[in-house]
C-alpha positions as CSV (number, residue, x, y, z in Angstrom):
1,M,-6.1,-12.6,-18.7
2,K,-6.8,-9.7,-20.8
3,Q,-5.5,-6.5,-19.3
4,E,-8.2,-3.8,-18.4
5,R,-8.0,-0.7,-20.5
6,A,-7.0,2.6,-18.9
7,R,-9.6,5.3,-18.5
8,I,-8.9,9.0,-19.5
9,L,-11.3,11.8,-18.3
10,I,-11.2,14.4,-20.9
11,V,-12.5,17.7,-19.5
12,D,-12.9,20.5,-22.6
13,D,-16.0,23.0,-22.7
14,E,-15.5,22.8,-26.4
15,T,-17.6,20.3,-28.5
16,F,-15.1,20.1,-31.5
17,N,-12.0,19.5,-28.9
18,L,-13.8,17.3,-26.8
19,Q,-14.8,14.8,-30.4
20,F,-11.8,15.4,-31.6
21,L,-9.4,14.1,-28.5
22,T,-12.4,11.1,-27.8
23,E,-11.6,10.1,-31.6
24,L,-7.9,10.1,-31.1
25,F,-7.7,7.9,-28.0
26,L,-11.1,5.5,-28.0
27,D,-9.4,2.9,-29.8
28,D,-6.6,2.5,-27.2
29,Y,-8.5,3.7,-23.9
30,N,-11.4,3.8,-22.2
31,I,-12.8,7.7,-22.9
32,S,-15.3,9.5,-20.5
33,P,-15.5,13.3,-22.0
34,V,-17.2,15.9,-19.9
35,K,-17.7,19.6,-21.0
36,D,-18.7,20.9,-17.1
37,G,-15.8,21.2,-14.2
38,V,-18.2,20.5,-11.4
39,K,-19.3,17.3,-13.3
40,A,-15.9,16.0,-14.2
41,L,-15.1,16.2,-10.4
42,R,-17.7,14.0,-9.8
43,L,-16.8,11.7,-12.6
44,A,-13.4,11.7,-11.1
45,E,-14.1,10.6,-7.5
46,S,-16.7,8.1,-8.8
47,L,-14.3,6.4,-11.8
48,V,-10.8,7.3,-10.3
49,P,-9.7,7.1,-14.2
50,E,-5.6,7.0,-14.7
51,L,-5.4,10.5,-16.1
52,I,-7.2,13.5,-16.8
53,I,-6.6,15.8,-19.8
54,L,-7.9,19.2,-18.5
55,D,-8.7,22.4,-20.5
56,V,-7.9,25.3,-18.7
57,V,-10.2,28.1,-19.7
58,M,-13.8,26.9,-19.3
59,P,-16.7,28.4,-17.9
60,G,-17.7,28.0,-14.3
61,M,-15.3,26.0,-12.5
62,D,-12.2,26.2,-14.4
63,G,-9.1,24.2,-15.0
64,Y,-7.2,25.7,-12.0
65,A,-10.0,25.3,-9.9
66,L,-10.6,21.6,-10.7
67,I,-7.0,20.6,-10.2
68,R,-7.1,22.2,-6.8
69,A,-10.2,20.2,-5.9
70,L,-8.9,17.2,-7.3
71,K,-5.5,17.3,-5.2
72,E,-7.6,18.4,-2.1
73,N,-9.4,15.1,-2.2
74,P,-7.7,11.8,-1.1
75,K,-9.3,9.7,-3.6
76,T,-8.4,11.7,-6.9
77,R,-5.1,13.6,-5.7
78,H,-3.3,10.9,-7.2
79,I,-4.5,10.9,-10.7
80,P,-2.2,12.6,-13.3
81,V,-3.5,15.8,-15.0
82,I,-2.4,17.1,-18.7
83,F,-3.5,20.4,-19.2
84,L,-4.5,21.6,-22.6
85,T,-5.2,25.1,-23.2
86,S,-4.3,27.8,-25.2
87,L,-2.7,29.8,-23.0
88,D,1.1,30.4,-24.0
89,S,2.6,32.6,-21.6
90,D,5.7,31.0,-19.2
91,R,3.8,32.3,-16.1
92,D,0.0,30.2,-17.5
93,E,2.4,27.0,-17.7
94,E,4.3,27.5,-14.4
95,K,0.8,28.1,-12.4
96,G,-0.6,24.7,-14.0
97,L,2.5,22.8,-13.2
98,S,2.8,24.7,-9.8
99,L,-1.0,23.2,-8.8
100,G,0.2,19.2,-9.6
101,A,-0.2,19.2,-13.4
102,V,2.6,16.9,-15.1
103,D,2.6,18.4,-18.3
104,Y,1.3,21.1,-20.2
105,I,-0.1,20.9,-23.8
106,G,-0.9,24.2,-26.0
107,K,-3.8,24.7,-28.3
108,P,-3.8,24.1,-31.2
109,F,-2.2,20.8,-31.1
110,H,-0.3,18.7,-33.0
111,P,-2.5,15.0,-32.7
112,A,0.6,12.9,-32.6
113,I,2.5,14.9,-29.7
114,V,-0.6,14.8,-27.6
115,K,-0.9,11.1,-28.3
116,A,2.7,10.2,-27.7
117,R,2.6,12.3,-24.1
118,V,-0.3,10.9,-23.1
119,N,0.8,7.1,-24.0
120,N,4.2,8.0,-22.0
121,M,2.1,9.1,-18.8
122,L,0.2,6.3,-18.9
123,E,3.2,4.1,-19.4
124,L,4.3,5.6,-16.2
125,V,1.2,5.3,-14.7
126,E,0.9,1.1,-15.2
127,H,4.9,1.3,-13.8
128,R,3.8,2.8,-10.4
129,K,0.6,0.6,-10.2
130,L,3.1,-2.4,-10.6
131,V,5.9,-0.9,-8.2
132,E,2.6,-0.5,-5.8
133,R,1.7,-3.8,-6.2
134,I,4.8,-5.4,-5.4
135,A,5.6,-3.6,-2.5
136,M,2.2,-4.9,-0.9
137,L,3.1,-8.3,-1.8
138,D,4.9,-10.9,0.5
139,G,8.0,-12.0,-1.2
140,L,7.9,-15.5,-0.2
141,T,4.2,-16.5,-0.1
142,G,3.3,-14.4,-2.9
143,I,-0.2,-13.2,-0.8
144,P,-0.2,-9.8,0.2
145,N,1.7,-8.5,3.2
146,R,1.2,-7.1,6.7
147,R,1.1,-3.1,4.6
148,A,-1.4,-4.5,2.6
149,Y,-3.5,-6.1,5.4
150,D,-3.5,-2.7,7.4
151,L,-4.7,-0.6,4.4
152,R,-7.3,-3.2,3.6
153,L,-8.4,-3.8,7.5
154,Q,-8.9,0.4,7.4
155,D,-10.8,0.3,4.2
156,E,-12.8,-2.5,5.2
157,W,-13.8,-1.0,8.4
158,K,-15.1,2.0,7.2
159,R,-17.3,0.6,4.3
160,A,-18.4,-2.0,6.9
161,C,-19.5,0.9,9.4
162,R,-21.3,2.7,6.1
163,S,-23.6,-0.5,5.0
164,R,-24.0,-1.7,8.8
165,E,-23.4,-5.7,7.7
166,P,-21.5,-8.0,9.7
167,F,-17.9,-7.8,9.2
168,S,-15.7,-10.7,10.2
169,L,-11.9,-11.1,10.9
170,A,-9.5,-13.8,12.0
171,M,-6.1,-14.6,12.9
172,L,-4.2,-18.1,11.8
173,D,-1.0,-19.3,13.3
174,I,0.6,-22.5,12.7
175,D,1.0,-24.8,15.2
176,Y,4.5,-25.7,16.8
177,F,6.3,-24.0,13.8
178,K,9.6,-23.1,15.9
179,L,10.0,-26.9,16.3
180,Y,9.1,-27.6,12.3
181,N,11.7,-25.3,11.4
182,D,14.2,-26.9,14.2
183,S,13.2,-30.3,12.7
184,Y,13.5,-29.6,9.0
185,G,15.3,-26.6,8.3
186,H,14.1,-23.2,7.5
187,A,13.8,-23.8,3.8
188,G,11.4,-26.7,4.8
189,G,9.8,-24.1,6.8
190,D,9.3,-21.8,3.7
191,Q,7.6,-24.2,1.9
192,V,5.5,-25.2,4.3
193,L,4.7,-21.2,4.5
194,R,3.8,-21.4,1.0
195,R,1.9,-24.2,0.7
196,I,-0.5,-23.0,3.6
197,A,-1.0,-19.3,2.0
198,G,-2.1,-21.0,-1.3
199,A,-4.7,-23.4,0.3
200,M,-6.1,-20.5,2.0
201,T,-6.4,-18.7,-1.2
202,R,-8.3,-21.6,-2.8
203,V,-10.8,-21.7,0.1
204,L,-11.3,-17.9,0.2
205,R,-13.1,-17.7,-3.4
206,R,-14.7,-14.3,-2.9
207,S,-13.1,-11.1,-4.4
208,S,-14.1,-9.3,-1.4
209,D,-12.6,-11.7,1.3
210,F,-8.8,-10.9,2.0
211,V,-5.6,-13.6,3.3
212,G,-2.8,-11.8,3.9
213,R,1.0,-13.0,5.8
214,Y,0.7,-10.7,8.7
215,G,4.3,-12.1,10.2
216,G,6.0,-14.9,10.9
217,E,4.0,-18.0,11.0
218,E,0.9,-15.9,11.5
219,F,-1.6,-14.8,8.8
220,A,-4.7,-12.7,8.3
221,L,-8.2,-13.2,7.1
222,I,-10.7,-10.4,6.6
223,M,-14.3,-11.5,5.3
224,P,-16.5,-8.4,4.7
225,A,-20.4,-8.8,4.9
226,T,-20.0,-12.4,6.3
227,P,-21.8,-13.1,9.0
228,G,-20.5,-15.4,12.2
229,D,-21.6,-18.7,11.2
230,V,-20.4,-18.5,7.7
231,A,-17.2,-17.0,8.7
232,W,-16.5,-20.0,11.3
233,G,-17.1,-22.6,8.7
234,I,-14.7,-21.1,6.5
235,A,-12.0,-21.0,9.1
236,E,-13.0,-24.9,10.2
237,R,-12.6,-25.5,6.3
238,I,-9.1,-23.6,6.1
239,C,-8.0,-25.9,9.2
240,R,-9.1,-29.0,7.3
241,E,-7.8,-28.0,4.2
242,I,-4.2,-27.2,5.6
243,R,-4.3,-30.4,8.1
244,N,-5.3,-32.7,4.6
245,L,-2.4,-31.6,3.0
246,G,-0.6,-34.5,5.2
247,I,2.9,-32.4,5.8
248,E,4.5,-34.7,7.9
249,H,5.5,-32.6,11.3
250,R,6.7,-35.7,13.8
251,A,7.1,-33.0,16.5
252,S,3.2,-31.8,15.9
253,R,1.1,-34.4,18.8
254,P,-1.4,-35.7,17.9
255,A,-1.7,-35.3,14.6
256,G,1.6,-35.9,13.0
257,V,1.1,-33.2,10.5
258,V,1.2,-29.6,10.1
259,T,-2.2,-27.9,11.7
260,I,-3.2,-24.6,12.0
261,S,-4.9,-22.7,14.8
262,V,-7.4,-19.8,14.2
263,G,-9.0,-17.1,16.3
264,G,-11.7,-15.2,14.9
265,A,-14.9,-13.1,15.6
266,T,-17.6,-11.0,14.1
267,I,-18.9,-7.7,14.6
268,L,-21.9,-5.5,13.6
269,P,-20.0,-2.2,12.8
270,S,-21.0,1.4,13.8
271,P,-19.1,4.8,13.4
272,E,-19.0,4.8,17.3
273,G,-17.2,1.4,17.5
274,N,-13.7,1.0,18.0
275,L,-11.2,-1.2,15.7
276,A,-8.5,-1.6,17.9
277,N,-11.0,-3.2,20.8
278,F,-12.5,-5.5,18.1
279,T,-8.8,-6.4,16.8
280,R,-7.6,-7.2,20.3
281,Y,-10.4,-9.6,20.8
282,V,-9.7,-11.5,18.0
283,D,-5.8,-11.9,19.4
284,Q,-7.7,-13.7,22.9
285,M,-9.9,-15.8,20.1
286,L,-6.4,-17.1,19.0
287,Y,-4.9,-17.4,22.0
288,L,-8.1,-19.8,23.0
289,A,-7.0,-21.5,19.9
290,K,-3.8,-22.1,20.3
291,E,-4.3,-23.6,23.7
292,K,-5.1,-26.8,22.6
293,R,-4.1,-26.4,19.0
294,N,-5.9,-27.6,15.5
295,R,-9.0,-26.2,15.9
296,A,-11.0,-22.2,15.1
297,V,-12.7,-20.6,18.1
298,W,-14.9,-18.0,17.1
299,D,-17.6,-15.2,18.8
300,D,-19.5,-12.4,18.3
301,F,-18.2,-9.3,19.0
302,P,-19.3,-7.8,21.9
303,P,-18.7,-11.4,23.4
304,S,-21.5,-13.3,24.4
305,A,-21.9,-15.9,26.6
306,G,-20.1,-19.0,25.2
307,K,-17.3,-19.7,22.6
308,R,-18.2,-21.8,19.7
309,L,-15.1,-24.3,19.4
310,A,-14.6,-26.4,16.4
311,Q,-11.9,-29.4,16.1
312,A,-10.6,-29.3,12.3
């Protein structure tokens, strides 16, 4: 798969500089040129570029004011900023670096030097992103880990509160997994965890859906903008998919193969809603599923009159 090109936001009120820098990087990166600090701030928040090249001296909002605003915004504070300026005193450079700039290039500038510094910075950005991605993955299964789940849950909950679309969440537990490890060894148990992670990933095909390892033999499913009946159907398909793997588990009766229990719920979120109460109810649904095993239990939240049960 072709890697997406990094985006650079270039902010300079001088047309010549803006055109020159755009042409310098256009073959290698996606470029967003802008002459106004206020507009640049809006673009930075909407585009979240990998790098900002910023002129210091501009009318209206100058570079210093812009970088302060960028660093105050959680969405843009991590974006590296390279100052580009005709100011050449040590005090000016110290001020820019103290405000959070990562580099300081003086005008008139040498194109090769500017290009080398930008390329080096973007390599560091890509390395940082790689480290962050690895830190969010479960080392055994290769799917997102508990930390990634916690962050994604918060983000999707906030988005659902704004959009007022149904939000579905499920917890999944492998039936009699301790007995499996006792019978087939921990290496066999690790292989089961990997196969189950793969099966869930195959069922959840939308890019907005999330599957992660919550811990031990427990997994989490986040399904934004998904009504309860659809989410319940997905949970049932996951149950069937895993049972159909046919992984022998003699201690699991009556199935004789590895199965799972899934508990989930769907809510129509609002800013006044309580995520902690909702997740506790999902845990209750999982508890109900585990009472009989090999099934998905689903309900709306707040609770409806009766629970919907499904045998996998």
